[in-house]
C-alpha positions as CSV (number, residue, x, y, z in Angstrom):
1,M,-1.6,-28.3,-84.5
2,A,-3.4,-30.4,-82.0
3,A,-2.1,-29.9,-78.4
4,S,-0.1,-32.9,-77.2
5,R,-1.8,-34.9,-74.5
6,K,-0.3,-36.9,-71.7
7,L,-1.3,-40.5,-71.7
8,P,-3.3,-41.4,-68.6
9,L,-1.6,-43.4,-65.9
10,F,-2.2,-47.2,-66.0
11,R,-4.7,-48.4,-63.5
12,L,-5.3,-52.1,-62.6
13,P,-8.7,-53.5,-63.6
14,P,-11.0,-54.7,-60.8
15,L,-9.4,-57.6,-59.0
16,P,-10.0,-59.6,-55.8
17,T,-8.8,-57.7,-52.8
18,V,-5.6,-58.7,-51.1
19,G,-7.6,-60.1,-48.3
20,E,-9.7,-62.2,-50.7
21,L,-6.5,-63.5,-52.4
22,I,-5.2,-64.6,-49.0
23,K,-8.3,-66.6,-48.5
24,L,-8.5,-67.9,-52.0
25,Y,-4.9,-69.3,-51.9
26,N,-5.2,-70.2,-48.2
27,L,-2.1,-68.0,-47.4
28,R,-0.8,-67.6,-43.9
29,A,2.1,-65.5,-42.6
30,E,5.0,-67.7,-41.6
31,K,6.4,-66.8,-38.3
32,Q,9.8,-68.3,-39.1
33,L,10.0,-66.0,-42.1
34,S,9.0,-62.9,-40.1
35,Q,6.1,-62.3,-42.5
36,N,3.5,-59.6,-41.8
37,F,1.0,-58.6,-44.4
38,L,0.0,-55.0,-45.1
39,L,-3.6,-55.1,-46.5
40,D,-4.5,-51.4,-46.3
41,L,-4.0,-50.0,-49.8
42,K,-4.0,-46.5,-48.5
43,L,-0.9,-47.3,-46.5
44,T,0.8,-49.1,-49.4
45,D,0.0,-46.1,-51.6
46,K,1.6,-43.9,-48.9
47,I,4.8,-46.0,-48.8
48,V,5.0,-45.8,-52.6
49,R,4.7,-42.0,-52.6
50,Q,7.8,-41.8,-50.4
51,A,9.8,-43.0,-53.4
52,G,8.8,-40.0,-55.4
53,S,7.3,-40.1,-58.9
54,L,7.2,-43.6,-60.3
55,R,5.7,-42.6,-63.7
56,D,7.5,-44.7,-66.4
57,A,10.0,-45.9,-63.7
58,Y,11.7,-49.2,-63.3
59,V,11.1,-50.7,-59.9
60,C,12.4,-53.8,-58.0
61,E,10.1,-54.8,-55.2
62,V,11.5,-57.1,-52.5
63,G,9.3,-59.7,-51.0
64,P,5.9,-58.7,-52.5
65,G,4.0,-61.4,-50.6
66,P,0.3,-61.2,-51.4
67,G,0.9,-58.2,-53.6
68,G,-0.6,-55.2,-51.8
69,L,2.5,-53.0,-52.3
70,T,2.8,-54.4,-55.8
71,R,-0.7,-53.0,-56.7
72,S,0.3,-49.6,-55.4
73,I,3.5,-49.5,-57.5
74,L,1.7,-50.5,-60.6
75,N,-1.1,-47.9,-60.0
76,A,1.7,-45.3,-59.5
77,G,2.7,-45.7,-63.2
78,A,5.7,-47.9,-63.1
79,A,6.7,-49.0,-66.6
80,D,8.6,-52.2,-65.5
81,L,8.1,-53.8,-62.1
82,L,10.4,-56.7,-61.1
83,V,9.3,-58.5,-58.0
84,V,11.6,-61.0,-56.2
85,E,9.7,-63.5,-54.0
86,K,11.2,-66.4,-52.1
87,D,7.9,-68.0,-50.9
88,T,6.3,-70.2,-53.5
89,R,2.9,-69.8,-52.0
90,F,2.6,-66.2,-53.3
91,I,3.5,-66.9,-56.9
92,P,0.0,-67.7,-58.1
93,G,-1.4,-64.5,-56.7
94,L,1.4,-62.5,-58.3
95,K,0.8,-64.2,-61.6
96,L,-2.8,-63.0,-61.4
97,L,-1.5,-59.4,-61.1
98,S,0.9,-60.0,-63.9
99,E,-2.0,-61.0,-66.2
100,A,-3.9,-57.9,-65.2
101,A,-0.9,-55.7,-66.0
102,P,0.5,-57.2,-69.3
103,G,4.1,-56.3,-70.0
104,K,4.5,-54.4,-66.7
105,L,5.2,-57.1,-64.0
106,R,8.0,-59.6,-64.0
107,I,8.2,-62.3,-61.3
108,V,11.4,-63.8,-60.0
109,H,11.0,-66.8,-57.7
110,G,14.2,-66.4,-55.7
111,D,16.1,-65.0,-52.7
112,I,16.9,-61.3,-52.9
113,L,20.1,-61.9,-50.9
114,T,21.5,-63.9,-53.8
115,Y,19.5,-62.5,-56.8
116,R,21.7,-60.6,-59.4
117,T,19.8,-57.3,-59.5
118,D,22.6,-56.0,-61.7
119,R,21.2,-58.2,-64.5
120,G,17.5,-57.3,-63.8
121,F,17.2,-54.1,-65.9
122,P,18.5,-52.8,-69.2
123,Q,21.8,-50.9,-69.1
124,S,20.2,-48.1,-71.1
125,I,18.6,-46.8,-67.8
126,S,22.0,-46.2,-66.3
127,K,23.1,-42.7,-65.2
128,P,26.5,-41.4,-64.3
129,W,27.2,-41.7,-60.5
130,E,27.9,-38.0,-60.4
131,G,24.6,-37.1,-62.1
132,D,21.0,-37.5,-61.1
133,P,19.8,-40.9,-59.8
134,P,18.5,-43.3,-62.5
135,N,14.7,-43.8,-62.9
136,L,15.1,-47.0,-60.9
137,H,13.8,-47.6,-57.4
138,I,14.0,-50.4,-54.9
139,I,10.9,-50.7,-52.7
140,G,10.0,-53.3,-50.1
141,N,8.1,-54.2,-47.0
142,L,11.0,-56.2,-45.6
143,P,10.6,-59.2,-43.3
144,F,12.2,-58.3,-40.0
145,S,14.6,-61.3,-40.2
146,V,16.2,-60.2,-43.5
147,S,16.1,-56.4,-43.2
148,T,19.4,-55.8,-41.5
149,P,21.6,-58.3,-43.5
150,L,20.0,-57.0,-46.6
151,I,20.6,-53.3,-46.0
152,I,24.2,-54.1,-45.0
153,K,24.6,-56.0,-48.3
154,W,23.2,-53.1,-50.3
155,L,25.4,-50.6,-48.4
156,E,28.4,-52.6,-49.5
157,N,27.0,-52.6,-53.0
158,I,26.7,-48.8,-52.9
159,A,30.4,-48.5,-51.7
160,N,31.5,-50.8,-54.6
161,R,28.9,-49.5,-57.1
162,T,27.7,-53.1,-57.7
163,G,24.4,-54.9,-57.6
164,P,21.4,-52.6,-58.1
165,F,23.9,-49.6,-58.1
166,V,25.6,-50.5,-61.4
167,Y,22.9,-48.3,-62.9
168,G,23.8,-45.3,-60.7
169,R,22.6,-43.9,-57.4
170,T,19.5,-46.1,-57.2
171,R,17.1,-45.0,-54.4
172,L,15.6,-47.3,-51.8
173,T,12.3,-47.0,-49.9
174,L,12.1,-49.8,-47.3
175,T,10.3,-50.8,-44.1
176,F,12.1,-51.8,-41.0
177,Q,11.0,-52.6,-37.5
178,E,10.9,-49.3,-35.7
179,E,14.0,-49.8,-33.6
180,V,16.1,-50.6,-36.7
181,A,14.6,-47.6,-38.5
182,E,15.6,-45.4,-35.6
183,R,19.1,-46.7,-35.6
184,L,19.5,-46.1,-39.3
185,T,18.5,-42.5,-39.0
186,A,20.0,-41.7,-35.5
187,S,22.1,-38.6,-35.1
188,T,25.3,-38.3,-33.1
189,S,24.8,-38.6,-29.3
190,S,21.3,-39.9,-29.6
191,R,20.3,-43.1,-27.7
192,Q,19.8,-45.1,-30.9
193,R,23.2,-44.1,-32.5
194,S,24.8,-47.4,-33.5
195,R,27.1,-49.2,-36.0
196,L,24.1,-49.2,-38.5
197,S,23.8,-45.4,-38.2
198,V,27.3,-44.8,-39.2
199,M,27.5,-47.4,-42.0
200,A,24.3,-46.1,-43.6
201,Q,25.0,-42.3,-43.2
202,Y,28.5,-42.3,-44.5
203,L,27.2,-43.6,-47.8
204,C,23.7,-42.3,-48.1
205,T,21.3,-39.5,-47.2
206,V,18.9,-41.4,-44.9
207,R,15.5,-40.1,-44.1
208,S,12.8,-41.5,-41.8
209,R,9.4,-41.0,-43.6
210,F,6.7,-42.2,-41.3
211,T,5.7,-44.9,-38.9
212,I,3.1,-47.6,-39.5
213,P,1.4,-48.9,-36.4
214,G,1.8,-52.6,-35.8
215,R,-2.0,-53.0,-35.7
216,A,-2.1,-52.3,-39.5
217,F,-0.4,-55.6,-40.3
218,V,-1.7,-59.1,-40.3
219,P,-0.6,-60.8,-38.1
220,K,0.1,-57.9,-35.8
221,P,3.8,-57.6,-34.9
222,K,4.9,-56.7,-31.4
223,V,6.5,-53.5,-32.7
224,D,5.6,-50.6,-35.0
225,V,7.3,-50.3,-38.4
226,G,9.3,-47.4,-39.9
227,V,9.5,-46.4,-43.5
228,V,13.0,-45.2,-44.4
229,H,14.3,-43.6,-47.7
230,F,17.9,-43.9,-48.9
231,T,19.7,-41.8,-51.6
232,P,23.3,-42.8,-52.2
233,L,25.7,-39.9,-51.9
234,V,27.8,-38.8,-54.9
235,Q,30.9,-38.9,-52.7
236,P,31.0,-41.2,-49.6
237,Q,32.0,-39.4,-46.4
238,I,34.7,-42.0,-45.7
239,E,36.8,-42.9,-48.7
240,Q,38.2,-46.3,-47.6
241,P,37.2,-49.8,-48.6
242,F,33.8,-50.9,-47.1
243,K,35.3,-53.8,-45.2
244,M,37.8,-51.6,-43.5
245,V,35.2,-49.0,-42.5
246,E,32.9,-51.8,-41.3
247,K,35.7,-53.4,-39.2
248,V,36.6,-50.1,-37.4
249,V,33.0,-49.1,-36.8
250,K,32.0,-52.6,-35.5
251,N,34.9,-52.7,-33.1
252,V,34.3,-49.2,-31.8
253,F,30.6,-49.9,-31.1
254,Q,31.1,-53.2,-29.3
255,F,31.7,-51.2,-26.1
256,R,29.1,-48.6,-26.8
257,R,28.8,-47.4,-23.2
258,K,32.6,-47.2,-22.6
259,H,35.2,-44.8,-23.9
260,C,35.9,-45.3,-27.6
261,Y,39.5,-46.3,-27.1
262,R,38.3,-49.6,-25.6
263,G,36.9,-50.6,-29.0
264,V,39.9,-49.3,-30.9
265,E,42.2,-51.4,-28.7
266,M,40.5,-54.6,-30.0
267,L,41.7,-53.8,-33.5
268,F,45.3,-54.8,-32.5
269,P,47.1,-57.9,-31.0
270,E,47.7,-57.8,-27.3
271,A,51.4,-57.6,-27.7
272,C,51.2,-54.1,-29.4
273,R,47.7,-53.1,-28.4
274,V,48.5,-50.1,-26.2
275,D,51.1,-48.5,-28.5
276,L,49.1,-48.9,-31.7
277,T,45.9,-47.7,-30.1
278,Q,47.6,-44.6,-28.9
279,E,49.2,-44.0,-32.3
280,M,45.9,-44.5,-34.1
281,L,44.0,-42.1,-31.9
282,Q,46.7,-39.5,-32.0
283,R,47.0,-39.7,-35.8
284,A,43.1,-39.4,-36.0
285,D,43.1,-36.6,-33.4
286,V,40.2,-38.2,-31.6
287,D,39.6,-37.8,-27.9
288,P,39.9,-41.4,-26.5
289,T,37.4,-40.6,-23.7
290,L,34.5,-39.9,-26.2
291,R,31.9,-42.6,-26.2
292,P,31.1,-44.4,-29.5
293,T,27.7,-42.6,-29.7
294,E,29.4,-39.2,-29.5
295,L,31.7,-39.8,-32.5
296,T,30.7,-38.0,-35.7
297,I,31.1,-39.2,-39.2
298,P,34.3,-37.0,-39.5
299,H,35.6,-38.7,-36.3
300,F,35.1,-42.1,-37.9
301,R,36.6,-40.9,-41.2
302,A,39.8,-39.9,-39.3
303,L,39.9,-43.2,-37.4
304,V,39.5,-45.3,-40.5
305,D,42.1,-43.3,-42.3
306,A,44.5,-43.7,-39.4
307,Y,43.8,-47.5,-39.3
308,A,44.4,-47.7,-43.1
309,H,47.8,-46.0,-42.6
310,L,48.7,-48.6,-39.9
311,C,47.5,-51.5,-42.1
312,A,49.6,-50.1,-45.0
313,T,52.6,-50.3,-42.8
314,D,51.7,-53.8,-41.5
315,P,49.1,-55.5,-43.8
316,S,48.6,-58.4,-41.4
317,L,46.8,-56.0,-39.0
318,F,43.8,-55.9,-41.2
319,H,43.3,-59.7,-40.9
320,Y,43.7,-59.7,-37.1
321,D,40.6,-60.7,-35.2
322,F,40.8,-60.4,-31.4
323,R,38.4,-63.3,-31.1
324,D,41.0,-65.7,-32.6
325,E,43.5,-64.6,-29.9
326,L,40.9,-65.1,-27.2
327,R,40.1,-68.6,-28.5
328,A,43.8,-69.5,-28.6
329,K,44.2,-68.4,-24.9
330,H,41.1,-70.4,-24.0
331,V,42.6,-73.5,-25.6
332,S,45.9,-72.8,-23.9
333,R,44.3,-72.7,-20.4
334,K,42.7,-76.1,-21.1
335,T,46.0,-77.7,-22.2
336,D,48.0,-79.5,-19.5
337,S,50.8,-80.7,-21.7
338,P,53.9,-78.5,-21.6
339,A,54.5,-79.4,-25.3
340,D,51.0,-78.1,-26.2
341,T,51.6,-75.0,-24.2
342,F,54.9,-74.4,-26.1
343,M,53.1,-74.8,-29.4
344,D,50.4,-72.4,-28.3
345,T,53.0,-69.8,-27.3
346,S,54.7,-70.2,-30.7
347,A,51.4,-69.7,-32.5
348,T,50.8,-66.5,-30.5
349,S,54.2,-65.2,-31.4
350,L,53.2,-65.4,-35.1
351,Q,50.6,-62.6,-34.5
352,P,51.4,-59.2,-36.0
353,C,53.8,-57.0,-33.9
């Protein structure tokens, strides 16, 4: 019996270089879109390797631009590559790549923030959440302007198992400006510890892979770029609704250099702020004099659980936003009419507590 042989990996045929394509189609990086091209295929190959084996994998690439990273993904053996590109100018160059890789590259001209990735791949690739991740990867050299809102959107998708995570614990390999990459991976008590650190790490294993010097990009950005890998956890470290976790973490970190109780206070209306802050911290068993950067994920879990308990007792608390109360006060100060003042006071009395 003849020994079985592995099929050789697909390799793209000779094509114009990425630099030649940029000249051919007269492409320029748009500053307002935070575009920076990565032309060195050794670096794009290195980014792709951080995702793990892509042989016969399904891949969604975000913002392929002139297609440097796209080439590396195809050469790594991806069976089905879906690219989502917002900028019309890059579509002709991507079509050239598609013709060179028949049946392997699909092009979507659209915005990744609104594109329905849950419809982009066959349901047959899905894996149970408790099992191994599916053979599906999200890879992208993200524009700086979209990177933070996009990762927050995907983190919410992970919490709700929606979007690209309907298929299971889809892994992500993404670039961020170095400061954002440091925040995403920052440990407790580190200088870069932030809201983004907690939101990412309570849902994922987050790893910094390597740093790309700014000089490797065209045009050269003012900062270096970090490559970060995310693997969703089987069990989130905080088991409360994403919006509730986000609200608590955001409030705590708004006074990052002060004691954590200052941020907790802003979760509650002024009329009952002191009492409910004390009750929440006592229930969570968190030292009120710790600074936000000193709080661990278990600390935040206890705080969110305590806040959820208070919201269950008084559901209107979840909808309270201290900014609304500040705006009402500001309007009240500007109002000279006693009748207006009376109306403002009545409005304030309708706040929870």
